[in-house]
C-alpha positions, 0 to 999 in steps of 0.5 A, a space after each residue: 756702180 763701176 767702182 764696186 767691180 774693181 773692189 773685188 780684184 783689189 781685195 785679192 791683190 791686198 791678200 797677195 801682198 800680205 802673203 808676199 810679206 809673210 813669205 819673206 818673213 818666213 824665208 828670213 828665219 834660221 833654217 838650222 844646222 847643215 844636217 837639218 837643211 840637208 833633210 829639208 832639201 831632200 823633202 823640198 826636192 821630192 815635193 818638186 819632183 812630184 809636182 813636175 811629173 803631175 803638171 806634165 800629165 795635167 798639161 796634156 789634159 788641160 790642152 785637150 779639154 780646152 780644145 774640146 771646150 772651145 769647139 763646144 762653145 761654138 755650138 750654142 748661143 749661150 756659150 763662147 769659145 772663150 770658155 777654153 781660155 777661162 778654163 786654162 786660167 782656172 787650171 793654172 791658178 789652181 795648180 799655182 795655188 797648190 805650188 804656193 802652199 807646197 813651196 812655203 811648207 817646205 821652207 817653214 818645216 825646217 825653220 819651225 824645227 829650229 824655232 822649237 829649239 828656242 820656244 813653243 811660241 816661236 815654233 807656233 809663229 813660224 809654222 802658222 805664218 807658213 800656213 797663213 801664206 798658203 791660205 792668203 795665196 789660195 784665197 787671193 788668187 781666187 778673188 783676183 782671178 774670178 773678179 778680174 775675169 768677171 769684169 772682162 766678160 761682163 763688159 764684153 758681153 753685157 755692157 758693150 752690147 747694151 744688153 739686159 743684165 737678166 738676158 742671154 748676154 749675162 748668161 753667156 758671161 757666167 757660162 764662160 766664167 764656169 770654165 774657170 771653175 771647171 779648170 780649178 776643180 779639175 786640177 784640184 781633183 787630180 792634185 787631191 787624188 794624186 797627192 793622197 795616193 802619194 802620201 799614204 803609199 809612203 806613210 803605210 810603207 814606212 809604218 809597216 816596215 819601219 815601226 812594225 817590222 824593224 821597230 824603229 821610230 816613225 821618222 827615223 833617218 834609217 827608214 828609206 821611206 821617211 823622206 817620201 813620207 814627209 814629202 807626202 805631207 806636203 803634196 797631199 795635205 798642203 798642195 792637194 788641200 790648197 787646190 781643193 779649197 781653191 776649187 771650192 771657193 771658186 765654185 761656191 761664188 760661181 754658183 751664187 752668181 749664176 742664181 743671182 742672175 735670175 733675180 730681177 734686182 732694182 739696185 744701185 749697181 745696175 741690177 747686178 747686186 745679187 751677182 756681185 755680193 758673193 764676190 765682195 763677201 769673199 774679198 772682205 772675208 780675205 781681209 778679216 782672215 788677215 786680221 784673225 791670223 794676227 790673233 794667233 799667238 801664245 806667250 808662254 811654254 804652257 800656252 794653249 795652241 788650240 785656243 790660240 787657233 780658235 781665237 783667230 778663227 772665231 775672230 775672222 768669222 765674227 768680223 765677217 758676220 758683222 760686216 755682212 750686215 752692213 754690206 747686204 743692207 748697202 748693196 741689196 734692194 728691199 725686195 727680190 724674187 727668185 723662182 716665185 720666192 720673194 725675200 728682202 735684204 735682211 733675209 739674205 743676211 740671215 742666210 749668210 749667218 746660217 752658212 757661218 754657223 753651219 761651218 762652225 758647227 761642222 768644225 766643232 762636231 768633227 773635232 769632237 769625233 777626232 780629237 784625243 781625250 774625247 769619247 769617240 777616240 777613247 772608245 777606240 783606244 779601249 777596244 785596242 786592248 783586245 786586239 787589231 780586229 776590235 780596233 778596226 770595228 771601233 773605228 768603223 763604228 765611230 766613222 759611221 756614227 759621226 755622219 749623224 750630227 753633220 747631216 742633221 746640221 746640213 739639213 737644218 742649214 739647207 732648210 733655214 737658208 732656203 726659208 730666208 732667201 730661197 735657192 739664192 739663200 742656200 747659195 749665199 749661205 755656202 758663200 758665207 761659209 767659204 768667206 774665211 777660207 784663207 783662215 781655214 786653210 792657214 789653220 789646216 796647213 799649219 798641221 803638215 808643217 808641224 808634222 814635218 818639223 817633228 820629223 826633221 827633229 827626229 831625223 836630226 837627233 835633236 834633244 827631247 825638248 825640241 821634239 816635245 814642242 813639235 809634238 804639241 804642235 803636231 797633235 793640234 795639227 791632227 785635229 785641225 786637219 780633221 776639222 778642215 776636212 769637215 769644213 771642206 765637205 760641209 762647204 762641198 755639200 752646200 756648193 753642190 746643192 747651189 750648183 745643182 739649182 743653177 744647173 736646173 735653171 740653165 737646163 730648163 727643167 722644173 722638176 726631177 720626177 723619181 717616178 720615171 724609171 730612167 731618173 730613178 735608175 740614174 739616182 742609183 747609179 749616182 749613189 754608186 759612183 762615190 763607192 767605186 771612186 773610193 775603191 779605186 783610190 784605196 786600192 791604188 794606195 794598197 798597190 803603191 804601198 806594197 811597192 814601197 814595202 818591198 823597196 824598204 825591205 830590199 834596202 834593209 836587206 841589201 845595203 849593209 850598215 843602215 841600221 848602224 847609221 853607217 850607210 845612208 838609205 836611198 831615199 830617192 828610190 822611195 820618192 820615185 815609187 810614190 811619184 810614179 804610182 800616184 801619177 799612174 793611179 790618179 787618172 781613172 778616178 779623175 776620168 770617172 768624175 769628168 766623163 760620167 756627166 758627159 756620157 749621161 747628158 749626151 748619151 741619153 739625149 732624145 733616148 726616152 720620149 718623156 724624159 730629157 737627158 737633163 732630168 736624168 743627169 739631175 737624178 745622177 747628181 742627186 745620187 752622187 751628192 748624197 752618197 758622196 757627202 756621207 762617204 766623205 764624212 764617214 771616211 775622214 772622221 774614221 781615219 782621223 779618230 784612228 790616227 789620234 787613237 794611235 797618238 794617245 798611246 804616245 802620251 800614255 793611256 789607262 786601259 783596265 787599270 793599267 797604263 799602256 804606252 808606245 810599243 805595247 800590244 794595244 799600241 800595235 793594234 792602234 797602229 794597224 787601225 791608223 794604217 787602215 784609216 790613212 787612205 780613208 782620211 787622206 785619199 778617198 775621204 777628202 776627194 769626195 767633196 771634189 768629186 761631187 762639185 766637179 760632176 756638178 760643174 761639168 753638168 753646169 757647163 754642158 747644161 746649155 747643150 742639153 737644155 729643154 728650152 731654147 735660150 731667149 733674149 728678153 727685150 728691154 720692154 719685157 725686162 721693165 714689165 717684169 721689174 714692175 711686176 716684182 715691185 707690184 708684187 712686193 707692194 701687195 705682199 708687204 703685210 704678208 712679208 711683215 708677218 713672214 719676218 715675224 714668223 722667221 724671227 720667232 723660229 730663230 
């Protein structure tokens, strides 16, 4: 049994070793001429300056939060002061995961540009290998960190005391482990919001003055904001996304482990198979992501980049599905029960398949609503012909429509996974979806690297064929970035539901009664939070963009010779504006996510005689989750559709029988739509998934403090009796289970 415990961190180490090998390969590639390297250095220095400023603020936050957690760990029997250490490790690894992604991205961009001077296939190999380094770094750190900490806390609280795996000691071990997830998600929120504000302030400022007012290309070296714009691609879409999915990965596994603790499992692993399963699946998914990444290649200039990425993605998903069948059959017992729901090993496997299918469908639907050439984007293109206002109306309409299919898919996924294995099925479905996170992140990070490569090609004055190759990669990268956001919000929805179920169990509440006025009021307040959160993020981008616009105008006005290439713009001034604005503006949205659950949980304790604060907090979480998922899908897809509508004009589109190109009036309308969509798709939209997960994790951490029941340590005899009852119940229900399996097969 003990050997399986060490498999998980070992798989994490394998991922990190492969990451190191691929990182070394990227570093050895040709970085181009002196001008290209100078521009790349500006971008790398700007990104590092942002991270240092962000880390300084987050260090203060992490220390204060750790002190409070250590103190709270002494107040209840099911927690421990060690939760503070777990929190700090999670926070550090989350920040480090973001740094790994940003570091390799700033190395890969200029090398992709240089590779594009040779061939499209070489440029794809360099850019995707850079993305793979980020994906393996994030997943490897998560698997290694979570697996290692579980070993420490499991032996400390359960094995060394000789306690039952279903008792209070295991609950304490998982509560301390929740601190790891809290640290990861806290840093992820600040990194995502701060990075999103940074990148969009620079992007909007560069577009409004450079493209619209001065009439120069997007990545023209004369634009003072262009370096800040390229830096923003790294700190927002790379470092922010890396920290985001690191947090999602950890939260999903943790939620499944917490629910797995409730299962009395008579297995070959000392009764902890349901707890171990999500970690092992994550580790295997990491290995299969490495295999899938090896399939991403094209052999000719006319090779289909999107098909190559899809081949790698689907390979990793299919391999994970096949391995899960044998893994579940080996690890899980024939009969299990959670909160009155009886299921078996094959039911767990089907729940995992449901999660994989939901993730794939969410990516396909997102691609449809955001990809060039599809009906939604084409509708925005056509509406651009009648002006800026109709372009905005079209984008809003597409974003709202795009919520329908994803929500139906999520709803079906929740029902099916619950049908197979109860609440544990919902959680393990989310774990199955997140298993190939390394591959998903590799595809997602490839986009910003390609975007930066195109910018460097433009600023370096390289031949048109080089920019043409980077534009092909960039166009695909826009779609992969949108599908990555769709995948992230889908995983967040299932993860939040699993965390919600875990919170209900630890808090000791059986139902959340909407007929109770305090619960209904909390539901409405929770539904409001994503709106005020989005408002703060979008307003922050607007304020920072105004500062950026004024600075770019000042430089054009006061520095003679910029437009004639005789003077170099003061790039560092624009980088400084974005850095200061993002650090300043990220604090309030982050405070909302962290403090609201604490205020509700403790502020309403014993206030209403017939309603516990745990039930009120449950109503709040329900409102946040539903509203946040809808807002996230709407904003991300609307922004992505606006972006690709604008890019459609760069290739030429037919409107009312006339070919319209870049620089035309419809194109100018599409630039306005893209500018509106920028904070939607890169700041507030992607932040929604962290918001709903972080609030659920905070609730899970404080659940022992507001629980309506006293923690109870079952004695060995009681555990044995419960195990016997489960066996008896399984024996009694064997014919019924057989009939149920038949019904499930027919339903599928």
